[in-house]
Structures are given as C-alpha cells and as structure tokens.
C-alpha positions in Angstrom: 0.0 -0.1 0.0 2.9 2.4 0.9 4.5 1.8 -2.6 1.3 2.4 -4.5 0.7 5.8 -2.5 4.5 6.9 -3.3 3.8 6.1 -7.1 0.7 7.8 -7.4 1.9 11.1 -5.7 4.6 11.0 -8.1 2.4 10.8 -11.0 0.1 13.5 -9.6 3.0 15.7 -9.3 3.9 15.2 -12.9 0.4 15.8 -14.1 0.2 19.1 -12.2 3.5 20.3 -13.5 2.5 19.5 -17.0 -1.1 21.2 -16.8 0.7 24.5 -15.2 3.4 24.5 -18.0 0.5 24.4 -20.6 -1.7 26.9 -19.0 0.6 29.4 -17.7 3.6 29.2 -20.1 6.2 29.4 -17.3 6.7 25.6 -16.5 10.0 24.3 -17.5 11.1 22.4 -20.5 12.4 22.0 -24.0 13.2 19.4 -26.4 16.6 20.6 -28.2 17.0 24.4 -28.1 20.0 23.8 -30.4 22.1 26.2 -32.4 24.8 23.6 -32.8 23.6 19.9 -33.5 24.5 18.0 -30.1 24.5 14.4 -30.4 24.3 13.7 -26.7 21.6 16.4 -26.3 18.5 15.2 -24.5 16.0 17.5 -22.6 14.2 14.8 -20.8 17.1 13.3 -19.0 20.3 15.1 -20.0 22.7 16.1 -17.2 26.0 16.8 -18.8 27.1 20.3 -19.8 24.6 20.4 -23.1 22.0 20.7 -20.6 22.9 24.5 -20.4 21.0 24.9 -23.7 18.5 22.2 -23.8 17.2 21.8 -20.1 19.1 23.4 -17.5 17.3 21.7 -14.9 19.5 18.5 -15.6 22.7 20.3 -14.5 21.6 19.6 -10.7 22.0 15.8 -11.4 25.4 16.2 -13.2 28.8 15.7 -12.0 30.7 18.5 -10.0 32.7 19.6 -13.1 31.7 19.0 -16.8 33.1 20.0 -20.2 31.9 19.4 -23.7 33.1 20.5 -26.9 31.2 19.9 -30.1 32.0 20.5 -33.9 29.6 20.1 -36.6 30.2 20.4 -40.5 28.9 19.4 -43.7 27.1 20.1 -46.9 23.5 19.9 -45.9 21.1 22.8 -45.9 20.6 23.1 -42.2 22.0 25.9 -40.2 23.7 23.7 -37.5 27.5 24.0 -38.5 30.0 25.4 -36.2 31.3 24.6 -32.9 30.0 24.8 -29.2 32.0 25.0 -26.0 30.2 24.3 -22.7 30.9 23.7 -19.2 28.9 23.3 -15.9 29.6 22.9 -12.3 27.7 21.9 -9.3 28.3 23.2 -5.9 27.0 20.7 -3.4 23.8 18.8 -4.0 21.5 22.0 -4.3 23.1 24.5 -6.6 24.7 24.1 -10.3 25.5 26.6 -12.8 26.6 26.4 -16.5 27.9 28.6 -19.3 28.0 27.8 -23.0 29.1 29.6 -26.3 27.9 28.5 -29.6 29.2 29.9 -33.0 27.6 29.1 -36.4 28.7 28.8 -39.8 26.6 28.5 -43.0 27.4 25.5 -45.3 29.5 26.7 -48.2 30.4 30.1 -46.7 33.6 31.2 -45.1 32.0 34.1 -43.0 31.4 33.0 -39.5 28.0 34.0 -38.3 27.5 35.5 -35.0 27.3 33.1 -31.9 25.2 32.8 -28.8 26.0 32.8 -25.0 24.1 31.0 -22.7 24.2 31.2 -18.9 22.2 28.4 -16.7 21.4 28.1 -13.1 19.8 25.1 -11.5 18.4 24.2 -8.0 17.3 21.2 -6.3 13.8 21.2 -5.1 13.9 17.6 -3.8 15.7 14.2 -3.8 14.9 13.8 -7.4 13.5 17.1 -8.7 15.5 19.8 -10.4 14.4 23.3 -11.7 16.7 25.3 -14.0 16.8 28.5 -15.9 19.2 29.7 -18.8 19.4 33.0 -20.1 20.6 33.1 -24.1 21.9 36.1 -25.7 22.6 36.2 -29.4 25.2 38.9 -30.4 26.5 40.2 -33.8 25.3 42.5 -36.5 24.9 39.5 -38.9 22.0 38.4 -36.9 20.2 41.3 -38.3 17.1 41.9 -36.4 18.1 39.2 -34.0 21.1 40.9 -32.9 21.0 41.5 -29.1 17.9 39.0 -28.6 17.5 37.8 -24.9 15.7 34.7 -24.5 14.8 32.8 -21.5 14.4 29.0 -21.2 13.1 27.3 -18.0 13.2 23.6 -17.4 12.2 21.0 -14.9 13.4 17.4 -14.5 12.2 14.6 -12.2 13.8 11.3 -11.7 11.4 9.4 -9.3 12.7 5.9 -10.1 15.7 4.3 -11.4 14.0 3.4 -14.8 12.0 6.7 -15.2 12.6 10.3 -15.7 10.8 13.1 -16.9 11.5 16.5 -18.7 9.6 19.7 -19.4 11.0 23.0 -20.9 9.6 26.3 -22.2 11.5 28.5 -24.7 10.9 32.2 -25.0 9.4 32.6 -21.4 10.2 36.3 -21.6 8.4 36.6 -25.0 11.1 38.4 -26.7 10.4 40.6 -29.6 12.0 40.8 -32.9 10.7 44.0 -34.8 7.0 44.3 -33.8 6.6 40.4 -33.6 6.8 38.4 -30.2 8.5 35.3 -30.6 6.1 32.4 -29.6 6.6 30.1 -26.3 7.8 26.7 -27.2 6.9 23.8 -24.9 9.0 20.7 -25.0 8.2 17.5 -22.6 8.7 13.8 -22.5 9.9 10.6 -20.7 13.1 8.6 -20.4 13.4 5.1 -19.6 16.2 2.7 -18.5 14.4 -0.5 -19.4 16.3 -3.0 -16.9 19.7 -1.6 -17.2 21.5 1.7 -16.9 23.6 1.0 -20.1 20.5 1.5 -22.3 18.6 4.9 -22.2 15.5 5.7 -24.4 13.9 9.2 -24.4 10.6 10.3 -26.3 9.6 13.8 -26.4 7.3 16.3 -28.2 7.1 20.0 -28.9 4.3 22.2 -29.1 4.5 25.8 -30.2 2.2 28.6 -29.4 -0.1 29.9 -32.0 1.1 27.4 -34.5 -0.2 24.0 -36.1 3.5 22.9 -36.0 4.0 19.6 -34.0 7.3 18.0 -33.6 8.5 14.9 -31.7 11.6 12.9 -31.3 13.1 9.9 -29.8 16.8 9.6 -28.4 18.8 6.5 -27.7 22.2 5.7 -26.2 23.4 2.2 -25.7 26.7 1.5 -24.0 26.9 -2.0 -25.7 30.4 -3.3 -24.9 33.0 -2.2 -22.7 33.6 1.6 -23.4 31.8 1.3 -27.0 28.3 2.4 -27.5 25.8 3.8 -29.8 23.8 7.2 -30.2 20.8 7.8 -32.2 18.1 10.2 -32.8 15.1 10.8 -34.7 13.1 13.9 -35.2 10.0 14.9 -37.2 8.3 18.1 -37.4 4.8 18.3 -39.1 3.6 21.5 -40.6 0.3 22.1 -42.3 2.1 22.2 -45.6 5.2 20.1 -45.1 6.8 17.4 -43.1 10.5 16.9 -42.1 12.2 14.0 -40.9 15.9 14.1 -39.6 18.0 11.1 -38.5 21.4 11.2 -36.3 23.6 8.0 -35.6 26.9 7.6 -34.2 29.4 5.9 -32.0 30.4 6.7 -28.6 33.7 5.8 -26.7 33.7 6.3 -23.0 37.4 6.0 -21.6 37.3 8.8 -19.0 36.7 11.0 -21.9 33.4 10.7 -24.0 34.2 10.6 -27.6 31.3 10.6 -30.0 31.1 10.8 -33.8 28.0 11.1 -35.5 26.2 11.8 -38.9 23.2 13.6 -39.1 20.6 14.9 -42.0 17.3 14.4 -43.4 16.4 11.0 -44.8 16.9 12.1 -48.4 20.3 13.8 -47.4 21.5 10.7 -45.8 20.9 8.7 -48.9 22.5 11.1 -51.1 25.6 11.7 -48.7 24.6 15.3 -48.0 24.8 15.0 -44.4 26.3 16.8 -41.3 29.4 15.2 -39.4 29.6 15.8 -35.8 32.4 15.4 -33.3 32.1 15.7 -29.7 34.2 15.4 -26.8 32.9 15.2 -23.0 35.0 15.1 -19.8 34.3 15.4 -16.3 36.2 15.5 -12.9 35.1 11.9 -12.1 34.5 10.7 -15.4 34.5 6.9 -15.5 37.1 5.0 -17.5 35.9 1.5 -19.0 38.7 -0.1 -20.9 37.8 -2.3 -23.8 37.9 -6.0 -22.8 41.0 -7.4 -24.4 43.4 -10.2 -23.8 45.8 -7.8 -22.3 46.8 -8.3 -18.7 45.6 -5.4 -16.6 46.3 -4.5 -13.1 44.4 -2.1 -10.8 46.3 0.4 -8.8 44.9 0.9 -5.3 46.3 3.7 -3.3 46.2 3.5 0.5 47.0 6.9 1.9 44.0 7.6 4.0 42.5 5.0 6.5 40.2 7.5 8.4 37.0 5.9 9.4 35.1 9.3 9.2 36.2 12.9 8.1 34.7 16.0 6.9 35.9 17.6 3.4 35.0 21.0 2.0 34.4 24.2 3.6 31.3 26.0 2.0 29.8 22.8 1.2 31.0 20.4 3.8 30.8 16.6 2.8 30.9 13.6 5.1 33.5 10.9 3.8 34.3 7.3 4.9 37.8 6.8 3.4 38.4 3.4 4.8 34.9 2.1 3.8 35.6 3.3 0.3 38.9 1.4 0.3 37.1 -1.7 1.3 34.4 -1.3 -1.4 37.1 -0.7 -4.0 38.8 -3.9 -3.1 35.7 -5.8 -3.0 34.4 -4.6 -6.4 37.8 -5.4 -8.0 37.6 -8.9 -6.9 34.6 -9.5 -9.0 36.0 -7.8 -12.0 36.6 -10.4 -14.9 39.1 -8.0 -16.7 41.6 -7.8 -14.1 44.5 -10.1 -13.6 45.6 -8.5 -10.5 45.5 -5.6 -8.0 48.6 -3.5 -6.9 48.2 -2.0 -3.4 50.2 1.0 -2.8 50.7 1.2 0.8 51.6 4.8 1.5 50.5 5.0 5.3 51.1 3.1 8.4 48.2 4.7 10.1 46.2 1.7 10.3 44.6 0.1 13.4 44.5 -3.5 14.5 41.0 -4.0 13.5 41.4 -2.1 10.3 44.5 -4.2 9.6 42.5 -7.5 10.1 40.0 -6.2 7.7 42.4 -5.3 4.9 43.8 -8.7 5.5 40.6 -10.4 4.8 40.0 -8.2 1.3 43.3 -9.3 0.2 42.3 -13.1 1.0 39.1 -12.3 -1.0 40.8 -11.1 -3.9 43.0 -14.1 -4.0 40.1 -16.4 -3.6 38.6 -14.7 -6.7 41.7 -15.6 -8.8 43.6 -12.1 -8.6 47.1 -11.5 -7.9 47.8 -9.2 -5.1 51.0 -7.3 -5.1 51.6 -5.0 -2.3 54.4 -2.0 -2.4 55.2 -0.1 0.5 57.9 2.6 1.2 58.2 1.5 4.7 56.1 -0.9 7.2 55.7 -1.5 10.7 54.4 -4.8 12.6 50.7 -3.9 12.1 50.8 -2.7 8.4 53.1 -5.6 7.5 50.8 -8.3 9.1 47.9 -6.8 7.5 49.3 -7.2 3.9 51.5 -10.3 4.6 48.9 -12.5 2.6 49.5 -10.8 -0.7 51.1 -12.8 -3.6 54.2 -10.6 -3.6 55.6 -7.8 -1.5 57.9 -4.9 -2.7 59.7 -2.2 -0.7 61.6 0.8 -1.8 65.2 0.6 -1.4 65.5 3.6 1.0 62.6 1.8 3.2 62.4 -0.8 5.8 60.1 -2.7 8.2 59.8 -1.8 11.7 58.8 -5.4 12.5 59.6 -5.4 16.1 56.5 -6.8 17.8 53.5 -5.6 19.8 53.6 -3.5 22.7 50.8 -2.6 25.1 50.9 0.8 27.0 49.3 2.3 30.1 50.5 5.6 31.4 51.1 6.2 35.1 51.7 9.7 36.4 51.0 9.1 40.2 54.6 10.1 41.3 54.6 12.9 39.2 51.3 14.3 40.7 52.6 13.8 44.2 55.8 15.6 43.3 53.6 18.5 42.1 51.3 18.3 45.2 48.3 17.3 43.1 45.9 14.7 44.5 44.0 12.4 42.3 40.9 10.9 43.6 38.7 8.3 41.9 36.0 5.9 42.7 35.2 2.9 40.3 33.1 -0.2 39.7 35.3 -3.5 39.4 38.8 -4.5 39.5 39.3 -4.3 35.7 38.1 -0.6 35.3 41.6 0.5 35.5 41.6 3.8 33.7 41.8 5.7 37.2 45.1 3.8 37.8 46.8 6.2 35.4 46.4 8.9 38.3 46.3 6.8 41.3 48.9 4.0 40.9 52.6 4.4 40.2 52.4 1.2 38.0 49.7 -1.2 36.8 47.7 -3.2 39.0 47.7 -7.1 38.8 44.3 -6.9 37.0 45.4 -4.5 34.6 48.7 -6.8 33.9 46.4 -9.8 33.6 44.3 -8.2 30.8 47.0 -6.4 28.9 49.0 -9.4 28.8 46.3 -11.3 27.3 45.4 -8.8 24.8 49.4 -8.4 23.7 49.3 -12.3 23.5 46.4 -12.4 21.3 47.6 -9.6 19.0 51.1 -10.9 18.8 49.7 -14.4 18.0 47.6 -13.0 15.2 50.7 -11.3 13.9 52.7 -14.4 13.9 50.0 -16.5 12.1 49.4 -13.9 9.4 53.1 -13.6 8.5 53.7 -17.3 8.8 50.7 -18.2 6.4 51.5 -15.4 4.1 55.2 -15.9 3.9 55.0 -19.7 4.2 57.2 -19.9 7.3 56.9 -21.7 10.6 55.5 -19.7 13.6 58.9 -20.3 15.5 60.7 -18.8 12.4 58.6 -15.7 12.2 59.2 -15.2 16.1 62.8 -15.3 15.5 62.5 -13.0 12.8 60.7 -10.5 14.8 63.2 -10.9 17.6 65.8 -9.5 14.9 63.9 -6.3 13.7 63.9 -3.6 12.8 64.8 -4.6 9.0 66.4 -2.4 6.3 65.2 -3.1 2.8 67.9 -5.4 2.0 67.8 -7.3 5.3 64.0 -7.6 4.8 64.8 -9.2 1.4 67.5 -11.5 2.7 64.9 -12.5 5.5 62.1 -13.5 2.9 59.9 -10.9 4.4 59.7 -9.1 0.9 60.0 -10.4 -2.6 62.0 -7.6 -4.3 63.4 -4.3 -3.4 62.4 -1.7 -6.3 61.3 1.8 -6.7 57.6 2.4 -7.6 58.6 3.7 -11.2 59.9 0.3 -12.0 56.7 -1.7 -11.7 55.5 -0.9 -15.3 58.8 -2.7 -16.7 58.6 -5.5 -14.0 54.9 -6.1 -15.3 55.7 -6.0 -18.9 58.6 -8.4 -18.3 56.3 -10.8 -16.3 53.2 -10.4 -18.2 54.0 -9.0 -22.0 54.7 -5.9 -23.4 51.0 -5.2 -23.3 50.6 -5.5 -19.6 48.7 -2.3 -18.2 48.5 -0.8 -14.7 45.8 1.5 -14.4 43.9 3.5 -11.4 41.4 1.3 -9.7 38.8 4.0 -10.7 39.2 2.8 -14.3 37.6 -0.6 -13.4 34.9 0.6 -11.1 31.5 2.1 -11.7 28.5 1.5 -14.0 27.4 3.1 -17.2 25.9 6.1 -15.8 24.5 7.9 -12.8 21.5 6.3 -11.6 18.1 8.0 -11.6 15.7 8.2 -9.0 16.1 8.3 -5.1 16.8 4.7 -4.3 16.4 3.2 -0.7 19.6 3.4 1.3 21.6 2.1 4.4 22.8 4.7 6.6 26.2 4.3 8.1 26.5 6.4 11.2 29.7 7.0 12.6 30.7 7.3 16.3 34.3 8.1 16.5 36.6 9.5 19.3 35.5 10.3 22.9 31.7 10.2 23.3 31.0 13.4 24.7 27.8 15.6 25.7 26.7 18.2 23.5 27.7 18.4 19.7 30.5 16.7 17.9 33.5 18.6 17.7 37.2 18.8 16.5 40.2 20.1 18.5 42.1 22.4 16.4 45.4 22.1 18.4 45.9 18.3 18.9 43.4 16.9 16.3 41.2 15.0 18.9 37.8 14.2 17.6 34.6 13.7 19.7 31.3 12.3 18.8 28.7 14.5 20.5 25.3 13.1 22.1 23.6 15.9 20.6 24.9 15.3 17.1 24.4 11.4 16.9 21.0 11.6 18.7 19.6 13.9 16.3 21.4 12.1 13.3 19.5 8.9 14.6 16.1 10.5 14.9 16.3 12.0 11.5 17.2 8.5 10.1 14.3 6.8 12.1 11.6 8.9 10.4 13.3 8.8 6.8 11.2 5.9 4.9 13.9 5.9 2.2 16.4 4.5 4.9 15.9 0.8 5.2 18.4 0.0 7.7 21.3 1.6 9.8 24.8 0.4 10.6 26.8 2.1 13.3 30.3 2.2 12.9 31.9 2.6 16.4 35.6 3.4 16.6 35.6 5.0 20.1 37.4 4.2 23.5 34.1 5.6 25.3 33.5 8.7 27.3 30.6 10.3 29.0 28.0 7.9 30.8 25.2 10.1 30.1 26.0 10.9 26.4 26.5 7.1 25.8 23.0 6.3 27.3 21.3 9.2 25.3 22.9 7.5 22.2 21.7 4.2 23.3 18.3 5.2 23.7 18.4 6.8 20.1 19.6 3.5 18.8 16.8 1.6 20.6 14.2 3.8 19.1 15.6 3.4 15.4 16.0 -0.2 16.1 12.1 -0.5 16.9 11.3 0.4 13.3 14.1 -0.6 11.3 17.2 -3.0 11.7 20.2 -1.4 13.3 23.5 -3.6 13.3 26.6 -2.4 14.8 30.4 -2.9 13.1 33.3 -2.3 15.4 36.4 -0.5 14.2 39.7 -0.7 15.9 37.9 -0.1 19.2 34.4 -0.1 20.8 34.8 -0.4 24.2 33.4 1.1 27.6 31.0 3.7 26.2 31.5 2.6 22.8 30.1 -0.8 24.0 27.2 0.9 25.7 26.2 2.7 22.6 26.2 -0.7 20.6 24.2 -2.7 23.4 20.8 -1.5 21.7 21.7 -2.8 18.3 19.9 -5.9 16.8 23.2 -7.3 16.1 26.8 -6.4 17.2 29.7 -7.5 15.2 33.4 -6.7 15.3 36.8 -8.0 13.9 38.6 -10.7 15.7 41.2 -7.9 16.6 38.7 -5.3 17.6 38.9 -4.2 21.2 35.8 -4.2 23.0 33.9 -4.7 26.5 35.3 -2.6 29.4 31.8 -2.6 30.8 32.1 -0.4 34.0 32.0 3.3 34.9 34.3 5.7 37.0 34.5 9.2 38.2 37.3 11.3 39.8 39.0 14.7 39.9 42.4 16.0 40.8 42.7 18.5 43.4 45.5 21.0 44.2 45.2 21.9 47.6 48.7 20.7 48.5 50.3 22.5 45.5 48.4 25.7 46.5 49.8 25.4 49.9 53.4 25.2 48.7 52.8 28.2 46.5 51.4 30.2 49.6 47.9 30.6 47.9 44.7 30.0 49.8 41.0 29.7 48.6 38.3 30.1 51.1 34.9 28.4 50.9 31.5 29.4 52.2 29.4 26.3 52.0 25.7 25.7 52.5 25.1 21.9 52.1 27.3 19.1 53.3 28.7 18.0 49.8 28.4 21.5 48.2 32.3 21.4 47.6 32.2 17.8 46.3 33.5 18.9 42.7 36.0 21.4 44.1 39.5 21.4 42.4 41.3 22.4 45.5 39.7 20.3 48.1 39.9 16.3 48.5 36.7 14.5 49.0 35.3 14.0 52.3 34.6 10.4 53.4 30.8 11.3 53.2 31.4 12.8 49.6 33.4 9.6 48.4 30.6 7.5 49.6 27.9 9.6 47.7 30.1 9.4 44.5 30.5 5.5 44.9 26.7 5.2 45.4 26.1 7.2 42.0 28.7 5.1 40.1 27.4 1.8 41.4 23.7 3.2 40.2 25.3 3.9 36.9 27.1 0.7 36.5 23.7 -1.2 37.4 22.0 0.7 34.6 25.1 0.0 32.3 24.5 -3.8 33.0 20.6 -3.5 32.4 21.3 -1.9 29.0 23.6 -4.7 28.0 21.3 -7.4 29.5 18.4 -5.8 27.3 20.2 -6.4 24.1 22.3 -9.5 24.7 19.4 -12.1 25.0 21.8 -14.9 24.8 23.1 -13.8 28.1 21.7 -13.4 31.6 22.4 -10.5 33.6 24.6 -12.5 36.0 26.6 -13.9 33.2 27.0 -10.2 31.7 28.2 -9.1 35.4 31.0 -11.8 35.1 32.2 -10.2 31.8 32.0 -6.9 33.2 33.7 -5.3 36.1 35.7 -3.1 33.4 37.3 -6.3 31.6 38.4 -5.6 28.3 38.1 -8.2 25.3 39.5 -8.9 22.1 37.0 -9.3 19.4 37.8 -13.0 19.1 37.3 -13.7 22.7 34.1 -11.3 23.0 32.6 -13.6 20.3 33.1 -16.8 22.4 31.7 -15.2 25.4 28.6 -13.6 23.9 29.5 -10.0 23.7 29.3 -10.1 19.9 27.3 -11.9 17.6 30.3 -12.8 15.4 33.4 -11.7 14.1 32.5 -9.9 10.8 34.0 -7.0 8.9 32.3 -3.8 7.8 31.3 -4.9 4.4 29.7 -8.3 5.8 27.8 -6.1 8.2 26.6 -4.0 5.4 25.6 -7.0 3.2 23.8 -8.4 6.3 22.0 -5.1 6.7 20.9 -5.0 3.1 19.7 -8.7 3.4 17.5 -7.5 6.5 15.8 -4.9 4.0 15.1 -7.6 1.2 17.3 -5.9 -1.3 20.8 -6.6 -2.6 23.5 -4.1 -1.4 24.0 -3.0 -4.9 20.5 -1.7 -5.3 20.9 0.4 -2.3 22.9 3.8 -1.5 25.3 4.2 1.4 24.4 7.4 3.4 27.3 8.6 5.5 26.3 10.1 8.8 26.2 12.5 10.4 26.0 15.2 8.0 28.3 18.1 8.6 27.1 21.8 8.9 29.4 24.6 7.6 30.6 25.3 11.0 31.9 21.7 11.1 34.0 22.2 8.1 36.5 24.2 9.9 37.9 20.7 10.6 38.9 20.8 7.0 41.2 23.7 6.9 44.9 23.1 6.6 45.7 23.7 10.4 42.9 21.1 11.5 42.9 17.4 11.4 39.8 15.2 10.7 41.0 11.8 11.6 39.0 10.1 14.4 40.8 7.0 15.3 41.5 6.9 19.0 44.3 4.4 18.9 46.3 5.9 16.0 45.4 9.6 15.7 48.1 11.8 14.5 48.3 15.7 15.3 48.8 18.6 12.9 50.9 20.4 15.3 54.7 19.6 15.5 54.9 18.9 19.1 57.5 16.8 20.9 56.3 13.1 20.5 56.1 12.6 24.5 53.6 15.4 24.8 51.6 14.3 21.9 51.7 10.7 23.3 50.8 11.7 26.9 48.1 14.1 25.4 46.6 11.1 23.5 46.3 9.1 26.7 45.0 11.8 29.0 43.6 15.0 27.6 42.0 13.3 24.8 39.7 11.4 27.1 39.5 12.0 30.7 40.7 15.6 31.1 38.2 17.2 28.9 35.3 16.3 31.0 34.1 18.2 34.4 35.4 16.8 37.6 33.0 14.1 38.9 31.5 13.3 35.5 30.5 9.6 35.4 32.8 8.0 32.6 33.4 4.8 30.9 36.7 4.9 29.1 39.4 2.4 27.9 42.3 2.4 29.9 45.0 1.7 27.6 46.2 1.1 24.0 48.4 -1.2 21.8 51.1 -0.2 19.1 
C-alpha cells in the first residue's frame, strides 16, 4: 500500500506540472534548443554540460565539473554547423551553474555568423526534482533583427525511479520581440526509460509551439553496448500544415574517461545522397569513469592506501562527510569481481592503520586471491601492524631506502601518580570493578595485577595473530617468524634476505616489471578505471545509513580540537542524526560504525536510547572498528546485532568518576582559597579540596547506580546472556573481538562490508541496489575541521596531530587530555584505560 501511494503521488506531481506549464507558459522544459547539433543532447534526462542549452534543470544531477566541445560540419542545408563549448559545475547537492558559447557557420560560406552565449542556473527542489533557468543572448550584426536578442528558457527534470525520468522545458518564457513580432513560446516535454539496465537509455519527447499548428516529436537513444563502446541515435520529425521534415542522427560513442562521440545527421533524403552533417563531440568530467575495452591484455588495478580515516569532513562552503576506509574496502571488493583484471597492486603509503582495520584489509586481500586475482603490495616502509595486514599478498615489494619496523607488539598504560605527588596534586577516583583500571593512570605508580592480566592477554592475542598472518602469508613456521621479529627492525636489503619481501624496487619500475612478467601489453591503471556502472542512477533509491561514532563520546555536539586533532562524537549530534534516520522512510537499515574508547555515561546512554528507538522501526547493526569499548560498547548494546573484527577491542563494561585537587600545590605556593558552604557536599566538585569520607561514599553510590544501568542496558540487548553472566564479563574487563565472540558480547566476527551485506539482506534488497549514506552530515561550521591547520582523523588508537609537538607530549595527550581531562570533575565516565602499538 505504501508503494502505491508513493507512485501515485509522483504521478500526480507530474500531471500538475504539465498542466501548469501548458496553461501558464512558465513551466519548465524543451526538446532541443540547439544552435549547434549536439549528439548527446536530451531535454528529458540530459545532465551533462549540453543541458545548459537544452534543459538547465539537468545540471543539478550532473557531476561537479563537466566540459563539452562539439564541432559540426557538412554540406546539408541545415544551419547547425559550427562549434560549441560548454561547461557546468555543481556546488554541493543543491546548486549548479553552466556556461555555453555556440558559434555558427552556414554551409558553403567562409564568413562566421555571430554566436550565442548561454548562462544557466539550477537548484534542487527535492531528492529527485531539479529546476533550472537559462538566459540566451544573441550577439553580432549578422543576426540582423535578432542581434541582441535575449531569450529565457526554463526547465524541470524529475527522476522518481531508477528506470524513469521526465523533463519539461519552455523556450521564450520572456516573450522576446523581433521588430513588432513577439516570438512564440515553445514547450517540450517527454519521458525517458532505462529498461532493466543503466547501460541503455531511451527518451521520447514532443514539442508544441504557441499559436501554431506545427507539431514536433522525437526519440533519443544511447546504448553502452560493450565495454567503452556505445551507440547514439536520434530521430526527429516536424509536421507543418504544408510540409513534414524527418531528420536522423546516428553515431558511435567511446567512453574511456573522456566521452568521444562521432555522428552523422541529416534528413532521410540527405543521408541517402551523402549530403549529411558530421559531428564530433568530446565530453569530460572530474569524476568521469574509464571503462577500458575488454581485451586479452593483462591488466592490474592500482589502489592507493593513503587515508584510512573512518570518518572525516571535507570541504568548507559545502562540507561533505566521507568514509575513506569504507571506500577502500568497497573498492577492493568490487575489484575482486571484475573479470577484466589479472591482479591488484596495493600501494601502501601510510602506516596509520589500526589493528581492527588491518584485520579487515587482510580479509580483503584473501578475498581477492580467492577470486583468482594476483595481489601485489608495494610499501615505502612498514611496521608490525601494516606488514601483518598485507603479509597474505602474493608478492610484497619495498623501496630501496625503506624498511620494516617489524619489532613486535607493545601494550601501554600510562601512570603519572608519582609525578602528581611531586607537584602536590591529589587524584581521587571511585570505580566499579577491579578491571576498570583507567583511574590507575592517576592513582597508581604502576599497573595493578588486574591491569597486567588483561594487557598481557591482549598483547598475546595480537602477537599470535601477527605471527600467524606472517607465517601463512610468507610460508614460514611460527617459530621462524618469532625469531625474525626478535631480530627487527629491518632495512630493505635485510628484509629481502629474510624472505619478508620479494623484491626491492622503486615504484616507477613496476611498469617494466609487469611487462617483463606478463608481456609488453601489460597495463597498470588506477582502480577507478575498473569501477562504476554506465551512468549515474536515476531516482532516489532506498539506502542504508552508516552512522559513525568515532573518538571520545561527549555531551553536546560533535567537535574537533584545532590544536591536537582530537575528535569527539557528541550525543546531541548523534541523537539528532539517528532521529532523522528513524523517520526517513527511504532509509531501510542503519549500521553504526563505532571506533571509540568511550566517554561520558550520560552521552552514551542518550545515544543508546536513540539507537533503541531506531531499532524498533528498522534494523540497526553495529560494526566495530579498532575499538568499541566502555561507552563505545554501551552505545552498541541497543543494536539488533553487534559485530566486530577478531582484533577489535571491546568490552570494558564499567564506570568511574574522579577529580584532581591541587590543595597541596596551592599550600606550597602560599595560595589559599576560602569556601563558604551551604550543604554538606557543596564542595564535592572542588578542584582544590579532596573528597570527604561522606562525599566519596556518595560518589560511589552514584557510580554503582550507573553501573547497574549499564548492566541493564547490555542485558536488554544480549538475549543470549543472563544479567549474572554479563556481570561476570564486566567489571571493566577488556576483550579482544575473537574472545568477545566466544563469550557472547559479540554476535560474530564480521567486517564492515559483511555487516553492510547483512543489513541489506534484512531490507530484502541486495546491497548493490541500495545507496550508502554517510552520517552524521556536517554543517558549514563543522567544516573548519577541513582547513589546513585542522585534522579530521577520528581513530583514537592511531590519531596523528597536525601540530609538530614533541612526541612525548603528543603521546601523553593522546592518553590523558583526549579522554579524561576534557570532562568536568565528577563526571561519570566509561573509557578504555590503555592502547596497543
């Protein structure tokens, strides 16, 4: 019933628009308002730069930057010869602009006729509705009475479904006059279809002229038949009271990053006698797809791994949320199914990859090999984490000046208790459970037995995984790999001698290497050359929303620290995002990607409630990144399913609160602060006075209550575990993903892509038919994070900082200020206490 209502509402909108255009003459449309013949011109569904002159509304559906050049010549009697240069640009999703210049030349004459300038603007009225207007100006004395004529064309395009589009235009909306004669309005309208595939597009349209019995209609067709090769066809017929004219255009299209089209056009009689027009067109765009012709040549796709951010914001005036690591995973997955590829060359230009991300990358490499692709990896330098992630590749290459920092795994927990004592600063904390050890950073000079137990178990798990991946990938025994690690780090030559890499070469040597191994015709092309379909999709398809919860979880809005680069996920931002997705009928499922060590209990609980509300109306699944512990797990507890990698860090169910007081320091400095109190606990949050026995007891009661709520939240979501079983897994204990699956805190060890596939399955649609929405959407104010002095990486365990501070300052800030020290004293917190390198 819901689908029928949607379809009927769209049909009603189309009918109203057509009636308004016919009755008022201000609706939007046109068939071909061409001065120069344009083979690709389509007023119904065209969205490239030619839309400037045919239907400006189409520009809103185009790409951010588009260029078209057309040259038409011949010996027919049609005034359509000359050249045209057109360009268009889109600003964000809501505004587009275009400019065109056309210059005519009559057949058989050398004198150039004046040209026409066209300036277009388009706006988006809705997800699948665009509205545009074009101003045309004819200039040049050879136009005679038409010199200086200004015409206005308006246009509308709607794309309600993937297979259907409609367009309406009105030419001469302003009723320009030539002498004493006003030019008539011309209405053009039509429908376009993509019957079963985006590679075939058919359009039909009709033209009506005001105060005239003339009737014109036409059809358009573009068919991408094989690889980059396609066909272009047009048929137009105009009926007058005393004559009919039929014109035909057909040609070839080649799409290899630049669209190249060649066509012939003319009347049926002219084509028979050879008196036709020849048209050559080039079209390019910033993100144009390249589809190489399938041949027997060996092809490798080049994939650059330079940005592994889970979530970042790009752009200033039109900020856009991006998910670079998800893009990388989807790229590798798409390449695995490409029959034209022999292999993939992964160019590892970064070592900023977490343990969980490394596990996912390792799975993508295994998937490529299982699909029969060769996987080559080149890295300027590597460390234990990145090398283990790519060890399963067929061959590994390293630059001569590079090396491998293959030295093992280290766990870190910082302790500044002795330093605080020297300063005269007292740290006070209350916690819930022996394993909730974050306060030990401030209260103990060294890790407790509980902390050592957990850290040793996690380091063992990570180290065993590193050894296993290297042993399997390089065909060595576990003991041999451990011996190799103990001898690290390695220069490029030592790495080659140890069998860790297959060759030491510069990147520019790959072309000759491939040609030597696979023949002179071997090709290496950017991965984008092998991705994508034959065109942008129409309609407004259903979607899966991916909501990123990265960095520390805080109350208020999400923000970015301009000095240290620390990111936070604010409860206000995440909750409002989830509520918007809950009521959006086009969003069929939500995947929450968590890469957070936790944070505020109140913020985590607010997000938990928002997740629960969404899960009541549509599926919500959680995918864990490197870490989803403490408040990160709190947020996940309300989801229908919780998945993490085997090397994701999770658990840490527990809360704590604390403060640091500087009374001793003030006394040493000879300073004194006087208090005038009303209420026994009025000074509880004072930063100069320690807690009294009564205040400590009150704080402990509060933390116990928060802890009980935390356990209740987990028990409500983990139907496979009793509350007592959850309590036995809690008390702040941290788990690796592989163990969390065994004890029931996770539903399985699945990666990001596998979680998206399952979410799509719950909607009843394949993932390929759904769009992926990256959330939360940034505002213009948020875009300050994209300026050069800002930093947008939101990976807690591997965050870099833009300011060139001493390493130990950055290291301690990452441990302390990025988590606990940004909260007010006494705030109930749930934060992971340590990290692994």
